[in-house]
Structure formats: structure tokens, C-alpha cells
RORORO-953840 format. One record per residue: z, y, x of N, C-alpha, C in turn. Coordinates in nm, 2 decimals, decimal comma. Each point is the difference from the previous one (the first is absolute). Layout:
<r><n_Z>Z</n_Z><n_Y>Y</n_Y><n_X>X</n_X><ca_Z>Z</ca_Z><ca_Y>Y</ca_Y><ca_X>X</ca_X><c_Z>Z</c_Z><c_Y>Y</c_Y><c_X>X</c_X></r>
...
//
This chain:
<r><n_Z>0,03</n_Z><n_Y>-0,13</n_Y><n_X>0,08</n_X><ca_Z>-0,03</ca_Z><ca_Y>0,12</ca_Y><ca_X>-0,07</ca_X><c_Z>0,01</c_Z><c_Y>0,14</c_Y><c_X>0,07</c_X></r>
<r><n_Z>-0,10</n_Z><n_Y>0,10</n_Y><n_X>-0,03</n_X><ca_Z>-0,01</ca_Z><ca_Y>0,10</ca_Y><ca_X>0,09</ca_X><c_Z>0,09</c_Z><c_Y>0,11</c_Y><c_X>-0,06</c_X></r>
<r><n_Z>0,04</n_Z><n_Y>0,09</n_Y><n_X>0,10</n_X><ca_Z>0,09</ca_Z><ca_Y>0,12</ca_Y><ca_X>-0,03</ca_X><c_Z>-0,09</c_Z><c_Y>0,10</c_Y><c_X>-0,09</c_X></r>
<r><n_Z>0,08</n_Z><n_Y>0,07</n_Y><n_X>-0,10</n_X><ca_Z>-0,07</ca_Z><ca_Y>0,07</ca_Y><ca_X>-0,09</ca_X><c_Z>-0,04</c_Z><c_Y>0,13</c_Y><c_X>0,04</c_X></r>
<r><n_Z>-0,13</n_Z><n_Y>0,06</n_Y><n_X>-0,05</n_X><ca_Z>-0,04</ca_Z><ca_Y>0,14</ca_Y><ca_X>0,05</ca_X><c_Z>-0,08</c_Z><c_Y>0,04</c_Y><c_X>-0,12</c_X></r>
<r><n_Z>-0,02</n_Z><n_Y>0,14</n_Y><n_X>0,03</n_X><ca_Z>-0,08</ca_Z><ca_Y>0,07</ca_Y><ca_X>-0,09</ca_X><c_Z>-0,08</c_Z><c_Y>0,09</c_Y><c_X>0,09</c_X></r>
<r><n_Z>-0,14</n_Z><n_Y>0,01</n_Y><n_X>-0,02</n_X><ca_Z>-0,10</ca_Z><ca_Y>0,08</ca_Y><ca_X>0,09</ca_X><c_Z>-0,10</c_Z><c_Y>0,07</c_Y><c_X>-0,08</c_X></r>
<r><n_Z>-0,06</n_Z><n_Y>0,09</n_Y><n_X>0,03</n_X><ca_Z>-0,09</ca_Z><ca_Y>0,09</ca_Y><ca_X>-0,08</ca_X><c_Z>-0,13</c_Z><c_Y>-0,09</c_Y><c_X>0,06</c_X></r>
<r><n_Z>-0,07</n_Z><n_Y>-0,05</n_Y><n_X>-0,05</n_X><ca_Z>-0,12</ca_Z><ca_Y>-0,06</ca_Y><ca_X>0,05</ca_X><c_Z>-0,13</c_Z><c_Y>0,10</c_Y><c_X>-0,01</c_X></r>
<r><n_Z>0,01</n_Z><n_Y>0,08</n_Y><n_X>-0,10</n_X><ca_Z>-0,10</ca_Z><ca_Y>0,10</ca_Y><ca_X>-0,01</ca_X><c_Z>0,05</c_Z><c_Y>0,11</c_Y><c_X>-0,08</c_X></r>
<r><n_Z>-0,06</n_Z><n_Y>0,12</n_Y><n_X>-0,03</n_X><ca_Z>0,07</ca_Z><ca_Y>0,09</ca_Y><ca_X>-0,08</ca_X><c_Z>0,04</c_Z><c_Y>-0,05</c_Y><c_X>-0,12</c_X></r>
<r><n_Z>0,12</n_Z><n_Y>0,01</n_Y><n_X>-0,03</n_X><ca_Z>0,05</ca_Z><ca_Y>-0,05</ca_Y><ca_X>-0,15</ca_X><c_Z>0,01</c_Z><c_Y>-0,14</c_Y><c_X>-0,01</c_X></r>
<r><n_Z>-0,04</n_Z><n_Y>-0,08</n_Y><n_X>0,10</n_X><ca_Z>0,02</ca_Z><ca_Y>-0,15</ca_Y><ca_X>-0,01</ca_X><c_Z>0,13</c_Z><c_Y>-0,06</c_Y><c_X>0,07</c_X></r>
<r><n_Z>0,10</n_Z><n_Y>-0,04</n_Y><n_X>-0,06</n_X><ca_Z>0,10</ca_Z><ca_Y>-0,05</ca_Y><ca_X>0,07</ca_X><c_Z>0,01</c_Z><c_Y>-0,15</c_Y><c_X>-0,01</c_X></r>
<r><n_Z>0,02</n_Z><n_Y>-0,09</n_Y><n_X>0,14</n_X><ca_Z>0,03</ca_Z><ca_Y>-0,12</ca_Y><ca_X>-0,01</ca_X><c_Z>0,13</c_Z><c_Y>-0,03</c_Y><c_X>0,02</c_X></r>
<r><n_Z>0,06</n_Z><n_Y>-0,08</n_Y><n_X>-0,11</n_X><ca_Z>0,13</ca_Z><ca_Y>-0,04</ca_Y><ca_X>0,03</ca_X><c_Z>-0,01</c_Z><c_Y>-0,16</c_Y><c_X>0,03</c_X></r>
<r><n_Z>0,07</n_Z><n_Y>-0,05</n_Y><n_X>0,10</n_X><ca_Z>-0,01</ca_Z><ca_Y>-0,12</ca_Y><ca_X>0,03</ca_X><c_Z>0,15</c_Z><c_Y>-0,06</c_Y><c_X>0,06</c_X></r>
<r><n_Z>0,00</n_Z><n_Y>-0,11</n_Y><n_X>0,00</n_X><ca_Z>0,11</ca_Z><ca_Y>-0,09</ca_Y><ca_X>0,08</ca_X><c_Z>0,10</c_Z><c_Y>-0,05</c_Y><c_X>-0,11</c_X></r>
<r><n_Z>0,12</n_Z><n_Y>-0,02</n_Y><n_X>0,04</n_X><ca_Z>0,09</ca_Z><ca_Y>-0,03</ca_Y><ca_X>-0,09</ca_X><c_Z>0,10</c_Z><c_Y>0,11</c_Y><c_X>-0,05</c_X></r>
<r><n_Z>-0,01</n_Z><n_Y>0,03</n_Y><n_X>-0,13</n_X><ca_Z>0,08</ca_Z><ca_Y>0,12</ca_Y><ca_X>-0,06</ca_X><c_Z>0,14</c_Z><c_Y>-0,07</c_Y><c_X>-0,04</c_X></r>
<r><n_Z>0,10</n_Z><n_Y>0,05</n_Y><n_X>0,08</n_X><ca_Z>0,12</ca_Z><ca_Y>-0,04</ca_Y><ca_X>-0,03</ca_X><c_Z>0,11</c_Z><c_Y>0,13</c_Y><c_X>0,03</c_X></r>
<r><n_Z>0,13</n_Z><n_Y>-0,04</n_Y><n_X>-0,02</n_X><ca_Z>0,10</ca_Z><ca_Y>0,11</ca_Y><ca_X>0,02</ca_X><c_Z>0,01</c_Z><c_Y>0,04</c_Y><c_X>0,16</c_X></r>
<r><n_Z>-0,07</n_Z><n_Y>-0,09</n_Y><n_X>0,09</n_X><ca_Z>0,01</ca_Z><ca_Y>0,02</ca_Y><ca_X>0,12</ca_X><c_Z>-0,08</c_Z><c_Y>0,14</c_Y><c_X>0,05</c_X></r>
<r><n_Z>-0,12</n_Z><n_Y>-0,03</n_Y><n_X>-0,04</n_X><ca_Z>-0,11</ca_Z><ca_Y>0,10</ca_Y><ca_X>0,04</ca_X><c_Z>-0,01</c_Z><c_Y>0,11</c_Y><c_X>-0,10</c_X></r>
<r><n_Z>0,07</n_Z><n_Y>-0,03</n_Y><n_X>-0,13</n_X><ca_Z>-0,03</ca_Z><ca_Y>0,12</ca_Y><ca_X>-0,11</ca_X><c_Z>0,02</c_Z><c_Y>0,13</c_Y><c_X>0,04</c_X></r>
<r><n_Z>0,13</n_Z><n_Y>0,03</n_Y><n_X>0,05</n_X><ca_Z>0,05</ca_Z><ca_Y>0,15</ca_Y><ca_X>0,03</ca_X><c_Z>-0,12</c_Z><c_Y>0,07</c_Y><c_X>0,10</c_X></r>
<r><n_Z>-0,07</n_Z><n_Y>-0,07</n_Y><n_X>0,12</n_X><ca_Z>-0,08</ca_Z><ca_Y>0,06</ca_Y><ca_X>0,07</ca_X><c_Z>-0,14</c_Z><c_Y>0,01</c_Y><c_X>-0,07</c_X></r>
<r><n_Z>-0,03</n_Z><n_Y>-0,09</n_Y><n_X>-0,07</n_X><ca_Z>-0,14</ca_Z><ca_Y>0,01</ca_Y><ca_X>-0,08</ca_X><c_Z>0,01</c_Z><c_Y>0,12</c_Y><c_X>-0,10</c_X></r>
<r><n_Z>0,12</n_Z><n_Y>0,01</n_Y><n_X>-0,06</n_X><ca_Z>0,01</ca_Z><ca_Y>0,10</ca_Y><ca_X>-0,11</ca_X><c_Z>-0,03</c_Z><c_Y>0,15</c_Y><c_X>0,07</c_X></r>
<r><n_Z>0,09</n_Z><n_Y>0,01</n_Y><n_X>0,12</n_X><ca_Z>-0,02</ca_Z><ca_Y>0,13</ca_Y><ca_X>0,07</ca_X><c_Z>-0,15</c_Z><c_Y>0,02</c_Y><c_X>0,05</c_X></r>
<r><n_Z>-0,06</n_Z><n_Y>-0,11</n_Y><n_X>0,06</n_X><ca_Z>-0,11</ca_Z><ca_Y>0,02</ca_Y><ca_X>0,04</ca_X><c_Z>-0,12</c_Z><c_Y>0,00</c_Y><c_X>-0,09</c_X></r>
<r><n_Z>0,02</n_Z><n_Y>-0,07</n_Y><n_X>-0,11</n_X><ca_Z>-0,12</ca_Z><ca_Y>0,02</ca_Y><ca_X>-0,11</ca_X><c_Z>0,02</c_Z><c_Y>0,14</c_Y><c_X>-0,06</c_X></r>
<r><n_Z>0,10</n_Z><n_Y>0,04</n_Y><n_X>-0,02</n_X><ca_Z>0,02</ca_Z><ca_Y>0,15</ca_Y><ca_X>-0,04</ca_X><c_Z>-0,07</c_Z><c_Y>0,12</c_Y><c_X>0,06</c_X></r>
<r><n_Z>0,03</n_Z><n_Y>-0,03</n_Y><n_X>0,14</n_X><ca_Z>-0,07</ca_Z><ca_Y>0,10</ca_Y><ca_X>0,10</ca_X><c_Z>-0,14</c_Z><c_Y>0,00</c_Y><c_X>-0,01</c_X></r>
<r><n_Z>-0,05</n_Z><n_Y>-0,14</n_Y><n_X>0,02</n_X><ca_Z>-0,14</ca_Z><ca_Y>-0,01</ca_Y><ca_X>-0,02</ca_X><c_Z>-0,07</c_Z><c_Y>0,06</c_Y><c_X>-0,13</c_X></r>
<r><n_Z>0,05</n_Z><n_Y>-0,02</n_Y><n_X>-0,11</n_X><ca_Z>-0,03</ca_Z><ca_Y>0,03</ca_Y><ca_X>-0,13</ca_X><c_Z>-0,04</c_Z><c_Y>0,15</c_Y><c_X>-0,01</c_X></r>
<r><n_Z>0,13</n_Z><n_Y>0,05</n_Y><n_X>0,06</n_X><ca_Z>0,00</ca_Z><ca_Y>0,16</ca_Y><ca_X>-0,01</ca_X><c_Z>-0,09</c_Z><c_Y>0,05</c_Y><c_X>0,09</c_X></r>
<r><n_Z>-0,01</n_Z><n_Y>-0,05</n_Y><n_X>0,12</n_X><ca_Z>-0,11</ca_Z><ca_Y>0,06</ca_Y><ca_X>0,10</ca_X><c_Z>-0,11</c_Z><c_Y>-0,01</c_Y><c_X>-0,02</c_X></r>
<r><n_Z>-0,06</n_Z><n_Y>-0,13</n_Y><n_X>-0,09</n_X><ca_Z>-0,14</ca_Z><ca_Y>-0,01</ca_Y><ca_X>-0,03</ca_X><c_Z>-0,08</c_Z><c_Y>0,10</c_Y><c_X>-0,05</c_X></r>
<r><n_Z>-0,12</n_Z><n_Y>0,04</n_Y><n_X>0,04</n_X><ca_Z>-0,07</ca_Z><ca_Y>0,09</ca_Y><ca_X>-0,07</ca_X><c_Z>-0,08</c_Z><c_Y>-0,03</c_Y><c_X>-0,11</c_X></r>
<r><n_Z>0,03</n_Z><n_Y>-0,14</n_Y><n_X>-0,05</n_X><ca_Z>-0,08</ca_Z><ca_Y>-0,04</ca_Y><ca_X>-0,13</ca_X><c_Z>0,08</c_Z><c_Y>0,03</c_Y><c_X>-0,10</c_X></r>
<r><n_Z>-0,06</n_Z><n_Y>0,02</n_Y><n_X>-0,12</n_X><ca_Z>0,04</ca_Z><ca_Y>0,04</ca_Y><ca_X>-0,11</ca_X><c_Z>0,04</c_Z><c_Y>-0,13</c_Y><c_X>-0,11</c_X></r>
<r><n_Z>-0,05</n_Z><n_Y>-0,10</n_Y><n_X>0,05</n_X><ca_Z>0,01</ca_Z><ca_Y>-0,14</ca_Y><ca_X>-0,06</ca_X><c_Z>0,07</c_Z><c_Y>-0,10</c_Y><c_X>0,09</c_X></r>
<r><n_Z>0,10</n_Z><n_Y>-0,06</n_Y><n_X>-0,03</n_X><ca_Z>0,04</ca_Z><ca_Y>-0,10</ca_Y><ca_X>0,13</ca_X><c_Z>0,00</c_Z><c_Y>-0,14</c_Y><c_X>-0,07</c_X></r>
<r><n_Z>-0,05</n_Z><n_Y>-0,09</n_Y><n_X>0,08</n_X><ca_Z>0,01</ca_Z><ca_Y>-0,13</ca_Y><ca_X>-0,05</ca_X><c_Z>0,10</c_Z><c_Y>-0,10</c_Y><c_X>0,09</c_X></r>
<r><n_Z>0,08</n_Z><n_Y>-0,06</n_Y><n_X>-0,04</n_X><ca_Z>0,08</ca_Z><ca_Y>-0,09</ca_Y><ca_X>0,06</ca_X><c_Z>-0,05</c_Z><c_Y>-0,13</c_Y><c_X>0,00</c_X></r>
<r><n_Z>-0,06</n_Z><n_Y>-0,08</n_Y><n_X>0,11</n_X><ca_Z>-0,06</ca_Z><ca_Y>-0,12</ca_Y><ca_X>-0,01</ca_X><c_Z>0,10</c_Z><c_Y>-0,12</c_Y><c_X>0,04</c_X></r>
<r><n_Z>0,02</n_Z><n_Y>-0,09</n_Y><n_X>-0,07</n_X><ca_Z>0,12</ca_Z><ca_Y>-0,08</ca_Y><ca_X>0,00</ca_X><c_Z>-0,07</c_Z><c_Y>-0,12</c_Y><c_X>0,07</c_X></r>
<r><n_Z>-0,10</n_Z><n_Y>-0,03</n_Y><n_X>0,00</n_X><ca_Z>-0,08</ca_Z><ca_Y>-0,12</ca_Y><ca_X>0,03</ca_X><c_Z>0,06</c_Z><c_Y>-0,09</c_Y><c_X>0,13</c_X></r>
<r><n_Z>0,05</n_Z><n_Y>0,09</n_Y><n_X>0,10</n_X><ca_Z>0,05</ca_Z><ca_Y>-0,08</ca_Y><ca_X>0,12</ca_X><c_Z>0,17</c_Z><c_Y>-0,01</c_Y><c_X>-0,02</c_X></r>
<r><n_Z>0,06</n_Z><n_Y>0,04</n_Y><n_X>-0,11</n_X><ca_Z>0,13</ca_Z><ca_Y>-0,07</ca_Y><ca_X>-0,02</ca_X><c_Z>0,04</c_Z><c_Y>-0,13</c_Y><c_X>0,00</c_X></r>
<r><n_Z>0,06</n_Z><n_Y>-0,06</n_Y><n_X>0,09</n_X><ca_Z>0,02</ca_Z><ca_Y>-0,14</ca_Y><ca_X>0,01</ca_X><c_Z>0,11</c_Z><c_Y>-0,04</c_Y><c_X>-0,09</c_X></r>
<r><n_Z>0,12</n_Z><n_Y>0,07</n_Y><n_X>-0,02</n_X><ca_Z>0,12</ca_Z><ca_Y>-0,04</ca_Y><ca_X>-0,08</ca_X><c_Z>0,05</c_Z><c_Y>0,13</c_Y><c_X>-0,05</c_X></r>
<r><n_Z>0,06</n_Z><n_Y>0,01</n_Y><n_X>-0,12</n_X><ca_Z>0,06</ca_Z><ca_Y>0,11</ca_Y><ca_X>-0,02</ca_X><c_Z>0,12</c_Z><c_Y>-0,04</c_Y><c_X>-0,10</c_X></r>
<r><n_Z>0,11</n_Z><n_Y>0,07</n_Y><n_X>0,02</n_X><ca_Z>0,11</ca_Z><ca_Y>-0,02</ca_Y><ca_X>-0,10</ca_X><c_Z>-0,03</c_Z><c_Y>0,13</c_Y><c_X>-0,09</c_X></r>
<r><n_Z>0,11</n_Z><n_Y>0,06</n_Y><n_X>-0,08</n_X><ca_Z>-0,01</ca_Z><ca_Y>0,11</ca_Y><ca_X>-0,07</ca_X><c_Z>-0,01</c_Z><c_Y>0,13</c_Y><c_X>0,07</c_X></r>
<r><n_Z>0,04</n_Z><n_Y>-0,02</n_Y><n_X>0,13</n_X><ca_Z>-0,02</ca_Z><ca_Y>0,12</ca_Y><ca_X>0,09</ca_X><c_Z>-0,14</c_Z><c_Y>0,05</c_Y><c_X>0,00</c_X></r>
<r><n_Z>-0,09</n_Z><n_Y>-0,08</n_Y><n_X>-0,01</n_X><ca_Z>-0,16</ca_Z><ca_Y>0,03</ca_Y><ca_X>0,01</ca_X><c_Z>-0,03</c_Z><c_Y>0,09</c_Y><c_X>-0,14</c_X></r>
<r><n_Z>0,05</n_Z><n_Y>-0,03</n_Y><n_X>-0,09</n_X><ca_Z>0,00</ca_Z><ca_Y>0,05</ca_Y><ca_X>-0,15</ca_X><c_Z>0,07</c_Z><c_Y>0,14</c_Y><c_X>0,02</c_X></r>
<r><n_Z>0,11</n_Z><n_Y>0,00</n_Y><n_X>0,05</n_X><ca_Z>0,06</ca_Z><ca_Y>0,13</ca_Y><ca_X>0,03</ca_X><c_Z>-0,06</c_Z><c_Y>0,11</c_Y><c_X>0,09</c_X></r>
<r><n_Z>-0,06</n_Z><n_Y>-0,07</n_Y><n_X>0,10</n_X><ca_Z>-0,10</ca_Z><ca_Y>0,08</ca_Y><ca_X>0,09</ca_X><c_Z>-0,12</c_Z><c_Y>0,07</c_Y><c_X>-0,08</c_X></r>
<r><n_Z>-0,06</n_Z><n_Y>-0,08</n_Y><n_X>-0,08</n_X><ca_Z>-0,12</ca_Z><ca_Y>0,03</ca_Y><ca_X>-0,07</ca_X><c_Z>0,06</c_Z><c_Y>0,12</c_Y><c_X>-0,12</c_X></r>
<r><n_Z>0,10</n_Z><n_Y>0,00</n_Y><n_X>-0,06</n_X><ca_Z>0,06</ca_Z><ca_Y>0,12</ca_Y><ca_X>-0,07</ca_X><c_Z>0,03</c_Z><c_Y>0,09</c_Y><c_X>0,07</c_X></r>
<r><n_Z>0,05</n_Z><n_Y>-0,01</n_Y><n_X>0,14</n_X><ca_Z>0,02</ca_Z><ca_Y>0,12</ca_Y><ca_X>0,06</ca_X><c_Z>-0,11</c_Z><c_Y>0,09</c_Y><c_X>0,05</c_X></r>
<r><n_Z>-0,11</n_Z><n_Y>-0,10</n_Y><n_X>0,03</n_X><ca_Z>-0,12</ca_Z><ca_Y>0,06</ca_Y><ca_X>0,06</ca_X><c_Z>-0,06</c_Z><c_Y>0,10</c_Y><c_X>-0,14</c_X></r>
<r><n_Z>0,02</n_Z><n_Y>-0,06</n_Y><n_X>-0,12</n_X><ca_Z>-0,06</ca_Z><ca_Y>0,06</ca_Y><ca_X>-0,10</ca_X><c_Z>0,06</c_Z><c_Y>0,13</c_Y><c_X>-0,02</c_X></r>
<r><n_Z>0,15</n_Z><n_Y>0,01</n_Y><n_X>0,01</n_X><ca_Z>0,05</ca_Z><ca_Y>0,14</ca_Y><ca_X>0,01</ca_X><c_Z>-0,05</c_Z><c_Y>0,08</c_Y><c_X>0,12</c_X></r>
<r><n_Z>-0,03</n_Z><n_Y>-0,06</n_Y><n_X>0,11</n_X><ca_Z>-0,04</ca_Z><ca_Y>0,11</ca_Y><ca_X>0,11</ca_X><c_Z>-0,13</c_Z><c_Y>0,04</c_Y><c_X>-0,04</c_X></r>
<r><n_Z>-0,08</n_Z><n_Y>-0,08</n_Y><n_X>-0,05</n_X><ca_Z>-0,14</ca_Z><ca_Y>0,03</ca_Y><ca_X>-0,03</ca_X><c_Z>0,02</c_Z><c_Y>0,11</c_Y><c_X>-0,11</c_X></r>
<r><n_Z>0,07</n_Z><n_Y>0,00</n_Y><n_X>-0,08</n_X><ca_Z>0,00</ca_Z><ca_Y>0,08</ca_Y><ca_X>-0,13</ca_X><c_Z>0,07</c_Z><c_Y>0,14</c_Y><c_X>0,06</c_X></r>
<r><n_Z>0,09</n_Z><n_Y>-0,01</n_Y><n_X>0,06</n_X><ca_Z>0,08</ca_Z><ca_Y>0,11</ca_Y><ca_X>0,08</ca_X><c_Z>-0,12</c_Z><c_Y>0,09</c_Y><c_X>0,07</c_X></r>
<r><n_Z>-0,08</n_Z><n_Y>-0,08</n_Y><n_X>0,07</n_X><ca_Z>-0,11</ca_Z><ca_Y>0,09</ca_Y><ca_X>0,07</ca_X><c_Z>-0,13</c_Z><c_Y>0,02</c_Y><c_X>-0,07</c_X></r>
<r><n_Z>0,02</n_Z><n_Y>-0,03</n_Y><n_X>-0,13</n_X><ca_Z>-0,13</ca_Z><ca_Y>0,04</ca_Y><ca_X>-0,08</ca_X><c_Z>-0,11</c_Z><c_Y>-0,09</c_Y><c_X>0,00</c_X></r>
<r><n_Z>0,03</n_Z><n_Y>-0,11</n_Y><n_X>0,03</n_X><ca_Z>-0,11</ca_Z><ca_Y>-0,11</ca_Y><ca_X>0,01</ca_X><c_Z>0,00</c_Z><c_Y>-0,10</c_Y><c_X>-0,08</c_X></r>
<r><n_Z>-0,09</n_Z><n_Y>-0,07</n_Y><n_X>-0,03</n_X><ca_Z>0,00</ca_Z><ca_Y>-0,13</ca_Y><ca_X>-0,09</ca_X><c_Z>0,02</c_Z><c_Y>-0,12</c_Y><c_X>0,09</c_X></r>
<r><n_Z>0,03</n_Z><n_Y>-0,12</n_Y><n_X>-0,04</n_X><ca_Z>0,04</ca_Z><ca_Y>-0,09</ca_Y><ca_X>0,08</ca_X><c_Z>-0,05</c_Z><c_Y>-0,12</c_Y><c_X>-0,09</c_X></r>
<r><n_Z>-0,04</n_Z><n_Y>-0,11</n_Y><n_X>0,04</n_X><ca_Z>-0,02</ca_Z><ca_Y>-0,14</ca_Y><ca_X>-0,04</ca_X><c_Z>0,02</c_Z><c_Y>-0,11</c_Y><c_X>0,08</c_X></r>
<r><n_Z>0,03</n_Z><n_Y>-0,10</n_Y><n_X>-0,06</n_X><ca_Z>0,06</ca_Z><ca_Y>-0,14</ca_Y><ca_X>0,08</ca_X><c_Z>-0,11</c_Z><c_Y>-0,09</c_Y><c_X>-0,02</c_X></r>
<r><n_Z>-0,07</n_Z><n_Y>-0,05</n_Y><n_X>0,12</n_X><ca_Z>-0,10</ca_Z><ca_Y>-0,09</ca_Y><ca_X>0,01</ca_X><c_Z>0,05</c_Z><c_Y>-0,14</c_Y><c_X>0,07</c_X></r>
<r><n_Z>-0,06</n_Z><n_Y>-0,11</n_Y><n_X>-0,09</n_X><ca_Z>0,03</ca_Z><ca_Y>-0,13</ca_Y><ca_X>0,05</ca_X><c_Z>0,12</c_Z><c_Y>-0,04</c_Y><c_X>0,02</c_X></r>
<r><n_Z>0,09</n_Z><n_Y>0,03</n_Y><n_X>-0,10</n_X><ca_Z>0,15</ca_Z><ca_Y>-0,06</ca_Y><ca_X>-0,01</ca_X><c_Z>0,02</c_Z><c_Y>-0,15</c_Y><c_X>0,03</c_X></r>
<r><n_Z>0,05</n_Z><n_Y>-0,04</n_Y><n_X>0,09</n_X><ca_Z>0,02</ca_Z><ca_Y>-0,17</ca_Y><ca_X>-0,01</ca_X><c_Z>0,06</c_Z><c_Y>-0,04</c_Y><c_X>-0,13</c_X></r>
<r><n_Z>-0,03</n_Z><n_Y>-0,11</n_Y><n_X>-0,03</n_X><ca_Z>0,07</ca_Z><ca_Y>-0,07</ca_Y><ca_X>-0,13</ca_X><c_Z>0,12</c_Z><c_Y>0,00</c_Y><c_X>0,02</c_X></r>
<r><n_Z>0,09</n_Z><n_Y>-0,02</n_Y><n_X>0,11</n_X><ca_Z>0,13</ca_Z><ca_Y>-0,01</ca_Y><ca_X>0,00</ca_X><c_Z>0,08</c_Z><c_Y>0,15</c_Y><c_X>-0,02</c_X></r>
<r><n_Z>-0,08</n_Z><n_Y>0,10</n_Y><n_X>0,03</n_X><ca_Z>0,04</ca_Z><ca_Y>0,13</ca_Y><ca_X>-0,03</ca_X><c_Z>0,00</c_Z><c_Y>0,03</c_Y><c_X>-0,16</c_X></r>
<r><n_Z>-0,14</n_Z><n_Y>-0,03</n_Y><n_X>-0,05</n_X><ca_Z>-0,03</ca_Z><ca_Y>-0,01</ca_Y><ca_X>-0,13</ca_X><c_Z>0,09</c_Z><c_Y>-0,03</c_Y><c_X>-0,08</c_X></r>
<r><n_Z>0,07</n_Z><n_Y>-0,15</n_Y><n_X>0,02</n_X><ca_Z>0,11</ca_Z><ca_Y>-0,05</ca_Y><ca_X>-0,07</ca_X><c_Z>0,12</c_Z><c_Y>0,07</c_Y><c_X>-0,02</c_X></r>
<r><n_Z>0,05</n_Z><n_Y>0,04</n_Y><n_X>0,11</n_X><ca_Z>0,12</ca_Z><ca_Y>0,08</ca_Y><ca_X>0,02</ca_X><c_Z>-0,03</c_Z><c_Y>0,15</c_Y><c_X>-0,09</c_X></r>
<r><n_Z>-0,10</n_Z><n_Y>0,04</n_Y><n_X>0,02</n_X><ca_Z>-0,03</ca_Z><ca_Y>0,12</ca_Y><ca_X>-0,09</ca_X><c_Z>0,00</c_Z><c_Y>-0,04</c_Y><c_X>-0,14</c_X></r>
<r><n_Z>-0,07</n_Z><n_Y>-0,09</n_Y><n_X>-0,05</n_X><ca_Z>0,01</ca_Z><ca_Y>-0,06</ca_Y><ca_X>-0,13</ca_X><c_Z>0,14</c_Z><c_Y>-0,01</c_Y><c_X>-0,05</c_X></r>
<r><n_Z>0,08</n_Z><n_Y>-0,08</n_Y><n_X>0,06</n_X><ca_Z>0,13</ca_Z><ca_Y>-0,02</ca_Y><ca_X>-0,02</ca_X><c_Z>0,08</c_Z><c_Y>0,12</c_Y><c_X>-0,02</c_X></r>
<r><n_Z>-0,03</n_Z><n_Y>0,08</n_Y><n_X>0,08</n_X><ca_Z>0,07</ca_Z><ca_Y>0,15</ca_Y><ca_X>0,01</ca_X><c_Z>-0,04</c_Z><c_Y>0,09</c_Y><c_X>-0,11</c_X></r>
<r><n_Z>-0,13</n_Z><n_Y>-0,03</n_Y><n_X>-0,06</n_X><ca_Z>-0,05</ca_Z><ca_Y>0,10</ca_Y><ca_X>-0,08</ca_X><c_Z>-0,09</c_Z><c_Y>0,10</c_Y><c_X>0,06</c_X></r>
<r><n_Z>-0,03</n_Z><n_Y>-0,01</n_Y><n_X>0,12</n_X><ca_Z>-0,06</ca_Z><ca_Y>0,09</ca_Y><ca_X>0,06</ca_X><c_Z>-0,14</c_Z><c_Y>0,01</c_Y><c_X>0,02</c_X></r>
<r><n_Z>-0,06</n_Z><n_Y>-0,13</n_Y><n_X>-0,06</n_X><ca_Z>-0,16</ca_Z><ca_Y>0,01</ca_Y><ca_X>-0,02</ca_X><c_Z>-0,07</c_Z><c_Y>0,11</c_Y><c_X>-0,07</c_X></r>
<r><n_Z>0,09</n_Z><n_Y>0,06</n_Y><n_X>-0,09</n_X><ca_Z>-0,06</ca_Z><ca_Y>0,10</ca_Y><ca_X>-0,08</ca_X><c_Z>0,02</c_Z><c_Y>0,16</c_Y><c_X>0,06</c_X></r>
<r><n_Z>0,09</n_Z><n_Y>-0,02</n_Y><n_X>0,10</n_X><ca_Z>0,03</ca_Z><ca_Y>0,14</ca_Y><ca_X>0,09</ca_X><c_Z>-0,08</c_Z><c_Y>0,02</c_Y><c_X>0,13</c_X></r>
<r><n_Z>-0,04</n_Z><n_Y>-0,11</n_Y><n_X>0,06</n_X><ca_Z>-0,05</ca_Z><ca_Y>-0,01</ca_Y><ca_X>0,11</ca_X><c_Z>-0,15</c_Z><c_Y>0,02</c_Y><c_X>-0,02</c_X></r>
<r><n_Z>-0,07</n_Z><n_Y>0,10</n_Y><n_X>0,07</n_X><ca_Z>-0,12</ca_Z><ca_Y>0,02</ca_Y><ca_X>-0,01</ca_X><c_Z>-0,10</c_Z><c_Y>-0,08</c_Y><c_X>0,07</c_X></r>
<r><n_Z>-0,02</n_Z><n_Y>-0,12</n_Y><n_X>-0,07</n_X><ca_Z>-0,09</ca_Z><ca_Y>-0,10</ca_Y><ca_X>0,06</ca_X><c_Z>-0,15</c_Z><c_Y>0,02</c_Y><c_X>-0,01</c_X></r>
<r><n_Z>-0,06</n_Z><n_Y>-0,02</n_Y><n_X>0,10</n_X><ca_Z>-0,15</ca_Z><ca_Y>0,01</ca_Y><ca_X>-0,02</ca_X><c_Z>-0,06</c_Z><c_Y>-0,11</c_Y><c_X>-0,05</c_X></r>
<r><n_Z>-0,09</n_Z><n_Y>0,02</n_Y><n_X>-0,09</n_X><ca_Z>-0,07</ca_Z><ca_Y>-0,13</ca_Y><ca_X>-0,08</ca_X><c_Z>-0,08</c_Z><c_Y>-0,06</c_Y><c_X>0,07</c_X></r>
//
């Protein structure tokens, strides 16, 4: 399992990867917030295709990134959410809250 990371691959496209848990959550939260705020893009996409494993921390990060984007006047969508994260979101009632890309 790899260390969690978030990187801006291109303007407004952020790749979230690795294992999303309480160990890496705080650092990802801070780094992702900075990246989203600093991005020149008006629309942010969080691509989760490289997430290997996620606890509820992953969903908490996505919600925090939504708030960061909103505070910066940007839209945000989540792409390629793994089934494990989708199941946690469903149980938590977050599927209707998260801006999932169709």
C-alpha cells in the first residue's frame, strides 16, 4: 500500500492517491486545501481512481475540499470514486451531498 498524496496533475485536475486513513489525513487536508486555493482553475476535479483504500477519512477529505473550493469561489466535482468509498458515502448519506461526476 502506498502513502497517500494529492497532486495537481494539470490546471484544476487533482489526483488523490494511496491509502486514505487517519495517519495521512491531516497532512492531505492541509496540502489539498492549499492546492485548491492556489489553483488558477475555476473548476476543480478530484480524481480518486488511484485511491487504494479509504476509511471515512477519505470522505471527510472530499467534504473539506468541497468547502475549500466553495470558499475560493470554485466549483468542484469528484471523479472515479472507488466502490469502497461509495459504500461508506451511501451508508453515511453523503451520496446526495458529494458532487460526483456522472
